C-alpha positions as MATLAB code, in Angstrom:
seq = 'XXXXXXXXXXXXXXXXXXXXXXXXXXXXXXXXXXXXXXXXXXXXXXXXXXXXXXXXXXXXXXXXXXXXXXXXXXXXXXXXXXXXXXXXXXXXXXXXXXXXXXXXXXXXXXXXXXXXXXXXXXXXXXXXXXXXXXXXXXXXXXXXXXXXXXXXXXXXXXXXXXXXXXXXXXXXXXXXXXXXXXXXXXXXXXXXXXXXXXXXXXXXXXXXXXXXXXXXXXXXXXXXXXXXXXXXXXXXXXXXXXXXXXXXXXXXXXXXXXXXXXXXXXXXXXXXXXXXXXXXXXXXXXXXXXXXXXXXXXXXXXXXXXXXXXXXXXXXXXXXXXXXXXXXXXXXXXXXXXXXXXXXXXXXXXXXXXXXXXXXXXXXXXXXXXXXXXXXXXXXXXXXXXXXXXXXXXXXXXXXXXXXXXX';
ca = [
    -110.895  -94.834 -111.711;
    -111.461  -94.060 -115.347;
    -107.925  -94.135 -116.675;
    -106.017  -97.213 -117.724;
    -102.819  -95.273 -117.109;
    -103.466  -94.570 -113.434;
    -102.024  -97.801 -111.930;
     -98.715  -97.220 -113.705;
     -98.644  -93.590 -112.627;
     -99.329  -94.543 -109.007;
     -96.645  -97.231 -109.086;
     -94.052  -94.778 -110.374;
     -94.954  -92.157 -107.777;
     -95.087  -94.520 -104.821;
     -91.808  -96.222 -105.697;
     -90.048  -92.875 -106.137;
     -91.208  -91.565 -102.756;
     -90.410  -94.867 -101.033;
     -86.866  -94.842 -102.423;
     -86.410  -91.205 -101.403;
     -87.365  -91.973  -97.790;
     -85.472  -95.276  -97.647;
     -82.293  -93.681  -98.994;
     -82.424  -90.918  -96.391;
     -83.005  -93.340  -93.516;
     -80.284  -95.671  -94.761;
     -77.501  -93.151  -95.294;
     -78.060  -91.354  -91.990;
     -78.140  -94.591  -90.008;
     -75.193  -96.087  -91.883;
     -73.078  -92.973  -91.463;
     -73.920  -92.744  -87.758;
     -73.125  -96.430  -87.273;
     -69.776  -95.859  -89.005;
     -68.878  -93.121  -86.522;
     -69.533  -90.112  -88.746;
     -69.612  -86.720  -87.059;
     -72.926  -84.879  -86.694;
     -71.652  -82.403  -89.275;
     -71.163  -85.182  -91.834;
     -74.585  -86.644  -91.102;
     -75.999  -83.153  -91.569;
     -74.177  -82.889  -94.888;
     -75.774  -86.108  -96.097;
     -79.238  -84.889  -95.096;
     -78.541  -81.535  -96.766;
     -77.459  -83.276  -99.968;
     -80.746  -85.150 -100.074;
     -82.809  -82.025  -99.376;
     -80.758  -79.919 -101.805;
     -82.166  -81.852 -104.737;
     -85.646  -80.620 -103.879;
     -84.393  -77.075 -103.413;
     -82.118  -76.781 -106.445;
     -83.840  -78.970 -109.011;
     -87.549  -78.212 -108.488;
     -87.782  -74.850 -110.265;
     -85.887  -75.734 -113.473;
     -87.511  -79.174 -113.514;
     -90.921  -77.507 -113.293;
     -90.157  -75.492 -116.421;
     -89.041  -78.625 -118.260;
     -92.124  -80.541 -117.086;
     -94.299  -77.976 -118.863;
     -92.412  -78.538 -122.126;
     -91.506  -82.244 -122.292;
     -93.597  -85.408 -122.293;
     -94.041  -86.447 -118.620;
     -93.220  -90.056 -119.504;
     -89.767  -89.007 -120.677;
     -89.085  -87.178 -117.422;
     -90.330  -90.102 -115.339;
     -87.921  -92.353 -117.240;
     -85.093  -89.903 -116.568;
     -86.023  -89.873 -112.897;
     -85.873  -93.673 -112.749;
     -82.450  -93.681 -114.391;
     -81.134  -91.114 -111.897;
     -82.487  -93.207 -109.014;
     -80.686  -96.281 -110.319;
     -77.394  -94.452 -110.904;
     -77.374  -92.526 -107.617;
     -78.611  -95.322 -105.359;
     -76.429  -97.905 -107.119;
     -73.335  -95.764 -106.596;
     -74.327  -95.186 -102.980;
     -74.764  -98.919 -102.390;
     -71.282  -99.519 -103.727;
     -69.821  -96.813 -101.502;
     -71.495  -98.208  -98.386;
     -70.312 -101.711  -99.285;
     -66.686 -100.507  -99.103;
     -67.265  -98.359  -96.031;
     -67.258  -94.906  -97.669;
     -69.561  -92.355  -96.031;
     -68.030  -89.018  -97.062;
     -68.436  -86.512  -99.867;
     -68.857  -89.150 -102.563;
     -71.847  -90.595 -100.722;
     -73.313  -87.096 -100.437;
     -72.924  -86.661 -104.199;
     -74.576  -89.975 -104.990;
     -77.376  -89.087 -102.572;
     -78.018  -85.851 -104.445;
     -78.209  -87.697 -107.770;
     -80.546  -90.345 -106.333;
     -82.826  -87.699 -104.789;
     -83.047  -85.773 -108.062;
     -85.023  -88.674 -109.529;
     -88.015  -88.434 -107.147;
     -88.063  -84.632 -107.570;
     -88.476  -84.946 -111.343;
     -90.954  -87.800 -111.005;
     -93.139  -85.953 -108.466;
     -93.391  -82.890 -110.720;
     -94.141  -85.035 -113.772;
     -96.921  -86.887 -111.957;
     -98.495  -83.597 -110.872;
     -98.555  -82.499 -114.515;
     -99.792  -85.805 -115.933;
    -102.435  -86.697 -113.320;
    -105.121  -84.191 -114.434;
    -104.584  -85.227 -118.064;
    -105.502  -88.850 -117.431;
    -107.935  -88.585 -114.507;
    -111.301  -86.810 -114.500;
    -111.639  -83.794 -112.184;
    -114.087  -85.573 -109.889;
    -111.628  -88.441 -109.455;
    -108.538  -86.330 -108.650;
    -108.979  -86.465 -104.844;
    -109.321  -90.244 -104.904;
    -106.320  -90.645 -107.211;
    -104.158  -88.322 -105.120;
    -105.379  -90.099 -102.004;
    -104.237  -93.461 -103.357;
    -100.846  -91.991 -104.162;
    -100.457  -90.588 -100.649;
    -101.760  -93.785  -99.049;
     -99.076  -95.810 -100.790;
     -96.460  -93.286  -99.729;
     -97.698  -93.334  -96.137;
     -97.661  -97.120  -95.843;
     -94.193  -97.458  -97.325;
     -92.969  -94.557  -95.181;
     -93.742  -96.761  -92.204;
     -91.696  -99.591  -93.717;
     -88.662  -97.566  -94.834;
     -87.103  -96.899  -91.388;
     -87.658 -100.522  -90.392;
     -85.865 -101.778  -93.512;
     -83.020  -99.295  -93.065;
     -82.593 -100.151  -89.390;
     -82.633 -103.891  -90.076;
     -79.990 -103.605  -92.815;
     -77.672 -101.197  -90.980;
     -77.861 -103.180  -87.736;
     -76.395 -106.135  -89.650;
     -73.681 -104.080  -91.302;
     -75.456 -104.243  -94.646;
     -76.581 -100.673  -95.186;
     -75.852 -101.116  -98.877;
     -78.895 -103.398  -99.047;
     -81.243 -100.472  -98.374;
     -79.786  -98.522 -101.293;
     -79.898 -101.626 -103.453;
     -83.637 -101.695 -102.860;
     -83.721  -98.069 -104.009;
     -82.161  -99.105 -107.326;
     -84.840 -101.789 -107.639;
     -87.456  -99.089 -107.026;
     -85.875  -97.073 -109.851;
     -86.184 -100.082 -112.142;
     -89.879 -100.390 -111.256;
     -90.312  -96.698 -112.110;
     -88.798  -97.349 -115.548;
     -91.103 -100.312 -116.076;
     -94.159  -98.297 -115.038;
     -93.189  -95.435 -117.349;
     -93.379  -97.774 -120.343;
     -97.164  -97.916 -119.913;
     -97.716  -94.145 -119.659;
     -98.832  -91.900 -122.536;
     -96.004  -90.239 -124.439;
     -97.747  -87.084 -125.670;
     -95.878  -83.817 -125.247;
     -97.621  -80.807 -123.713;
     -99.148  -78.333 -126.193;
     -96.575  -76.052 -127.808;
     -96.076  -72.718 -126.061;
     -93.742  -69.755 -126.243;
     -90.248  -70.695 -125.058;
     -89.335  -68.147 -122.423;
     -85.884  -67.949 -120.897;
     -85.509  -70.114 -117.831;
     -85.692  -67.299 -115.282;
     -88.724  -65.743 -116.975;
     -90.492  -69.090 -117.176;
     -89.882  -69.676 -113.457;
     -91.085  -66.142 -112.665;
     -94.274  -66.733 -114.660;
     -95.186  -69.718 -112.493;
     -94.373  -67.863 -109.268;
     -96.420  -64.844 -110.378;
     -99.436  -67.053 -111.096;
     -99.243  -68.458 -107.558;
     -98.858  -64.986 -106.033;
    -101.908  -63.608 -107.888;
    -104.284  -66.534 -107.505;
    -106.868  -66.220 -104.695;
    -106.533  -69.922 -103.813;
    -102.888  -70.683 -104.565;
    -101.492  -67.697 -102.662;
    -102.982  -68.737  -99.286;
    -101.978  -72.338  -99.962;
     -98.370  -71.196 -100.433;
     -98.403  -69.004  -97.305;
     -99.977  -71.795  -95.264;
     -97.402  -74.308  -96.502;
     -94.481  -71.997  -95.727;
     -95.635  -71.353  -92.148;
     -96.550  -75.009  -91.571;
     -93.166  -76.319  -92.693;
     -91.385  -73.767  -90.517;
     -93.521  -74.908  -87.581;
     -93.194  -78.643  -88.137;
     -89.431  -78.630  -88.494;
     -89.011  -76.289  -85.533;
     -91.089  -78.833  -83.608;
     -89.046  -81.728  -85.002;
     -85.804  -80.108  -83.844;
     -86.952  -79.795  -80.236;
     -89.529  -82.519  -79.629;
     -87.143  -85.277  -78.491;
     -85.352  -83.177  -75.843;
     -88.666  -81.578  -74.803;
     -90.302  -84.975  -74.345;
     -87.331  -86.376  -72.443;
     -86.408  -83.388  -70.250;
     -89.683  -81.553  -69.704;
     -92.249  -84.358  -69.916;
     -89.803  -86.909  -68.444;
     -90.701  -89.589  -70.997;
     -88.551  -92.670  -71.584;
     -87.068  -93.227  -75.072;
     -89.396  -96.185  -75.685;
     -92.427  -94.042  -74.871;
     -91.231  -91.279  -77.169;
     -90.716  -93.772  -80.002;
     -94.142  -95.326  -79.477;
     -95.827  -91.919  -79.442;
     -93.948  -90.883  -82.581;
     -95.333  -93.880  -84.451;
     -98.774  -92.268  -84.205;
     -97.600  -89.971  -87.009;
     -97.602  -92.854  -89.487;
    -100.993  -93.992  -88.233;
    -102.342  -90.495  -88.852;
    -100.921  -90.459  -92.374;
    -102.590  -93.763  -93.244;
    -105.930  -92.776  -91.667;
    -105.935  -89.454  -93.476;
    -105.057  -90.963  -96.838;
    -107.800  -93.583  -96.453;
    -110.468  -91.075  -95.499;
    -109.719  -88.107  -97.720;
    -111.774  -89.064 -100.779;
    -114.974  -89.601  -98.787;
    -114.387  -86.466  -96.703;
    -113.850  -84.355  -99.816;
    -117.059  -85.755 -101.273;
    -119.062  -85.074  -98.118;
    -117.646  -81.837  -96.686;
    -117.024  -78.336  -98.072;
    -113.558  -78.069  -99.581;
    -112.826  -74.921  -97.579;
    -113.479  -76.688  -94.267;
    -110.930  -79.358  -95.102;
    -108.321  -76.746  -96.015;
    -108.862  -75.036  -92.655;
    -108.847  -78.309  -90.728;
    -105.392  -79.347  -91.948;
    -103.343  -76.584  -90.297;
    -105.852  -76.144  -87.457;
    -105.402  -79.784  -86.422;
    -101.649  -79.204  -86.188;
    -102.263  -76.119  -84.059;
    -104.489  -78.190  -81.777;
    -101.894  -80.961  -81.430;
     -98.969  -78.632  -80.749;
    -101.013  -76.545  -78.298;
    -102.202  -79.616  -76.397;
     -98.609  -80.821  -76.044;
     -97.367  -77.416  -74.858;
    -100.101  -77.330  -72.187;
     -99.867  -80.996  -71.171;
     -98.773  -81.747  -67.599;
     -96.054  -84.314  -67.006;
     -98.565  -87.035  -66.174;
    -100.268  -86.725  -69.551;
     -97.126  -86.166  -71.610;
     -97.203  -89.519  -73.393;
    -100.835  -89.319  -74.588;
    -100.393  -85.642  -75.535;
     -97.308  -86.452  -77.612;
     -99.110  -89.307  -79.383;
    -102.113  -87.058  -80.058;
     -99.853  -84.350  -81.502;
     -98.093  -86.772  -83.836;
    -101.376  -88.345  -84.949;
    -102.843  -84.937  -85.781;
     -99.634  -83.910  -87.593;
    -100.162  -86.921  -89.828;
    -103.946  -86.965  -90.212;
    -104.824  -83.314  -90.766;
    -101.919  -82.272  -93.011;
    -102.163  -85.254  -95.366;
    -105.870  -84.545  -95.755;
    -104.954  -80.902  -96.464;
    -102.188  -81.958  -98.865;
    -104.426  -84.215 -100.944;
    -107.180  -81.591 -101.030;
    -104.916  -78.713 -102.031;
    -103.067  -80.860 -104.593;
    -106.381  -81.662 -106.279;
    -107.367  -77.995 -106.067;
    -104.088  -76.851 -107.641;
    -104.496  -79.347 -110.463;
    -108.021  -78.074 -111.060;
    -107.287  -74.326 -111.176;
    -103.846  -74.280 -112.810;
    -103.708  -74.032 -116.612;
    -102.054  -77.028 -118.244;
     -99.153  -74.917 -119.513;
     -98.247  -73.848 -115.958;
     -98.748  -77.071 -113.984;
     -95.060  -77.930 -113.668;
     -93.944  -74.432 -112.700;
     -96.754  -73.908 -110.185;
     -95.954  -77.214 -108.502;
     -92.241  -76.395 -108.504;
     -92.863  -72.968 -106.943;
     -94.788  -74.473 -104.040;
     -92.372  -77.375 -103.634;
     -89.415  -75.004 -103.408;
     -91.230  -72.781 -100.917;
     -92.038  -75.755  -98.680;
     -88.661  -77.468  -98.785;
     -86.819  -74.183  -98.440;
     -88.499  -73.600  -95.089;
     -87.494  -76.940  -93.577;
     -83.847  -76.206  -92.723;
     -84.829  -72.718  -91.536;
     -87.501  -74.153  -89.255;
     -85.128  -76.743  -87.801;
     -82.478  -74.085  -87.168;
     -85.024  -71.767  -85.535;
     -86.307  -74.548  -83.293;
     -82.834  -75.580  -82.178;
     -81.746  -72.015  -81.458;
     -84.975  -71.195  -79.627;
     -84.545  -74.240  -77.398;
     -80.973  -73.228  -76.591;
     -81.640  -69.521  -76.012;
     -85.018  -69.541  -74.248;
     -85.276  -73.037  -72.784;
     -87.423  -75.881  -74.046;
     -90.491  -75.068  -71.946;
     -90.710  -71.636  -73.607;
     -89.434  -72.627  -77.055;
     -92.204  -75.204  -77.546;
     -94.545  -72.260  -78.113;
     -92.641  -71.269  -81.266;
     -94.151  -74.059  -83.398;
     -97.531  -73.385  -81.775;
     -97.331  -69.770  -82.962;
     -96.196  -70.787  -86.441;
     -98.987  -73.371  -86.759;
    -101.315  -70.546  -85.770;
     -99.971  -68.417  -88.629;
    -100.455  -71.272  -91.094;
    -104.088  -71.588  -89.984;
    -104.586  -67.819  -90.185;
    -103.280  -67.773  -93.770;
    -106.239  -69.943  -94.776;
    -108.843  -68.307  -92.510;
    -108.309  -64.765  -93.839;
    -108.478  -65.897  -97.472;
    -111.375  -66.897  -99.696;
    -110.780  -70.563  -98.812;
    -113.295  -71.010  -95.952;
    -116.132  -70.052  -98.335;
    -115.099  -72.631 -100.952;
    -117.859  -75.249 -101.072;
    -116.461  -77.604 -103.727;
    -113.589  -78.020 -106.131;
    -113.681  -75.185 -108.703;
    -114.233  -75.859 -112.381;
    -111.134  -77.369 -113.983;
    -109.034  -75.270 -116.342;
    -106.975  -78.237 -117.532;
    -107.428  -80.447 -120.529;
    -109.908  -83.265 -119.776;
    -108.797  -86.893 -119.981;
    -108.555  -88.132 -123.505;
    -108.257  -84.686 -125.046;
    -104.492  -84.484 -125.108;
];
């Protein structure tokens, strides 16, 4: 890596994503353990997801106008305030609306930090090194994503759910420390459009671009598919494949293994294979995994479920790192924040819709039939890439952003 700033940037990004996952695992487990209704648990999850939905677009506009270091600092402060308040609430046994509010504040921090890192990364890392840098960021996230549920479960099982959120405040402090080492330059001056026009400018760039448009369509369909699958996989595995809870849990852990394997291998795969092939493989691997599970007989249910989860981790993280590097390469510096925010909002907006569709399909049509819904949606996500210019893309296109050291 060529940049002295990269370790600090990676630390900030990894800590923010770790805290985001740990907070979600902690509050849902703690609320459930305290006897909260499913509706309240859903409210807490919605509060965490709402930050990504409501904050991404305006934060993307701000990220194009303000020094990324300043926004990363703000994100760290919000993590400390929100998680600290949540830890206090859990310590006194409060799991209601106040906890939902603190969860929203805590989750706003990682949203701002993620957008700021997307903007800053191509300014401090050479184009050829973007896949490796993004791969390291995702590898750290994947490894700590494996640890987060274990930490949350350990703390909640001992009646100390507050400890998980206390660790989130410590992660916020590490973000602040890392931000001190980042460059403080502001983006180049540009015309100050009104907020709605600035947001529309980023969305229009995505809609017109021959690479970004299929990426957005693929991401929308994939997130619909994955969360429809998530809503029905446990009852499908238990009632149709007749798998025991321990077997389902063991098979589900293959998802984390796929994430780690994909993050480790992405840089070398990008260097050795055509970029377009990798962008097709990501959604196609999910289609393969979901299709194999839908066709699996009862006797092969466990291996089929593990294969599906592994492919859901391996292929999509490879796709995510590749398309993130591609977006950073083709997006003008002045639009980086808004382009990232547009795609983030599209992806996170589909998640509750996908989960609702999966749950309703399972109830209305039966699980054996409903399992084909995510298969069909994964097929659409693959088709969005196949019918575009992506399969013919041999390598990362020439960067349109400012090279390292120039800004």
